[in-house]
N, C-alpha and C positions, 0 to 999 in steps of 0.2 A: 283617260290614260289607259292603255291596254294592259292586260295582265301579262307578266313576264312569262316566257316559254317555260314549260314545266321541266324540272330536273328529274332525271331518271333514277328511280329506286329499283331494287331488284324485283320487287313484286309487280311493278307497273311497266317494266321495260318492254315486255312482249306486246302489251296493248299499245304503248306509245309507238313502237316500231311499226305495227300494223296501221295505225292512224297516219303516220308520216308517209308510208309507202302509198296508201290509198289516196291521201291528199295530193301527193305528187302527181299521180295519174289524173285525178280530177282537175287540178289546176292546169295541167298540160292540155287536157281535152277541152276544157270550157273557159279557160282564162280565170283571172281572179274574180271578175264581176259575175261570170256565169256559174262558178263553182258554188256548191251549197253544202252546208254542214250536214244536212240530212243525207245527201248523196255520199258524202265522205264516210258518214257513219255506216251506211249500207255497204259500201265498198270494203270497209275495214272489218265489218262484223263486230264492231264495238258500239255500244249504246251511245246515243247522243248525250246522255247525261254524263257518261264517263269522258266522252270527247270534250265537252265543255269544261269538265272538272280539270282536265290536264292542260287545255289550251285556252279556255276562256271564250275566244271569238275567232272569226275567220282570219282577221289580219294577223293575230298572234300565231295562228297555225301556219299561215303562209310564210311568215318570217322563220318559223322553226324548220320548215321544209328547205328554205334557202340556206339556213345556217347549217343544217346537217349535210347537205350535198356539197356546199362550198367548202366545208371543212375537209371532206374527203378529197375533193379536187385540189385544194390548195396545199394540203399536207403532202400529197404526192408530187405536186409541182415543186414545192420547196425542197423535198428530198432529192429530186432529180437535178434541180438547179445547184444544190450544194455540191454536187459531184462534178460540175462543169469546171474545166480549167479555162479560165477567161483569157489566158494568154496563148491558148492552143490555136493552131491554124483553123480548126473546125469549130471554134467556140460558138460562132453564130448558129451553126447547124444544131449544136447541142442545146443552146438556149431555146431555140424555136421548138425542138423536139420536147423539151421539158414543159414548154407552154402549151403545146397542142395534145400531147399524148394522154394526160389524165382526163380532160373532158371528153375526148373521143373514145376512151376505153371504159372499163367497168366502173371506175370511180365517178364517171360522168353520168351514170344512171340511164344510159342508152336513150331511146327515142323520147321517153316521157320528159325527162329533165332537159333534153336538148331544146324542146319547144319553150320551156320556161326560161332557160338560159338565154336564148335568142331574144325573148321578150324583155328580159332584164336590161340588156344592152341598149335597146331602143325604146325603153319604157318611159312612163311618166314619173311624176314626183315620187310615188311610192317605190317604184323600181329603182330609181336613181339613188334614193336613200339607202336601199339594201345593197346596191353595188358599192357605194362609198364605204359602207360598214363591213361588208364581207369579202369584197374583192380588191378594193383599192390598196390595202397594205401589201398584198402579194404583188399586185401590178407594179407598185413602186420598186420592188426588189428586181423585177424583170427589166424595168426601164433603166435602173442603175447598172444592171449586168450588160444590157445592150450598149449603154453609153461607154462602158469600159472596154467591151470586146470589139466594137466596130470602129476602125480607124476613122477619125474625122467627125465622129458623132458627138453631139452635145445633148443636154437633157431634152431640149425642145425636139430635136430630130428623133431621139430615142422614144420619146413619148408618142410622137406621131407614128413611128414605126410599130410600136406596140399596138396602138389603136387600129391601124389598118390591118395588121396581122390578125387581130381579133375578128375583124370583119370577114376576112377570108375563112377563118374557122367557122363562123356562124353559117357561111354559105354551104358547108358540107357536113356540119355536125349532126343533122337530122338523119342521115343515111337512109333517105326515103326512096332512093332509086332515080331521082330526077337527074342527078349528075350523069349517071350511066346512060340514061335515055338520050341526053344531049351528046354523049360520046358515041352513040350508036351501038351500045353494048347491052347484052342481056345479063341480068344478075348483078349483084353488088360486087364492087371491088373489095379486096381484102382490107382489113384495118391497116396493115403495114403499107400497102400500096397507096391508100388515101393519105396516110400520114407523110410518106415520103414525098408525094407530089405537093402537099400543103407546105412542107418545110422548104422545098425548092422554090415554090412560088413566092413565099414570104421572104425568103433570103434575097431573091432577086429584087424585090421591092425595097427592102431595107438598104441594100447596096446602092440602088438607084437614088434613093433619098439622099444618101451621103454624097454621091457623085454630083448632085445638083445643088447641094446646100452651100 
């Protein structure tokens, strides 16, 4: 049984924050299996003894990284979703914006967590358990919003629409320049440009699902 993630006290919060940020980069660069507690200790400038004191082992630390980042993403997602008028003509656009904006923006942790996020969605048993724990409750809220806002949608269609929309997000979340190369462009598109294209693409897919259901 792994040790529960450490609670933050005022004296330890600085060290914990350093550890979590360093661990996020280490897990992004090397994956769970390749990441090492010693390397995380070096990146964070925190002793291994203190790292183990706060988190116990690598699995607990990995879960803490996911917990912290998903809380930021999901809190912003729910705040945006709560402001959507589900009866408005542009409700679908608003729902998709609320789904995509947080992980693409500062709450999403930029390139490092983007790689972890992508791995969670297509990961193995460990990752699937973390997705169920930290992402499914919010996902269910979005599925319910889609079901209500899209004419002709039921839960099955809304669930598929959410899943396929998430796949589109994963394709661009890394912001590594590949999309722009394929577009024949130099330099990265702006955040708002990528977001707008993603919303339009996902909206078309959602409406197509409804039309053929």
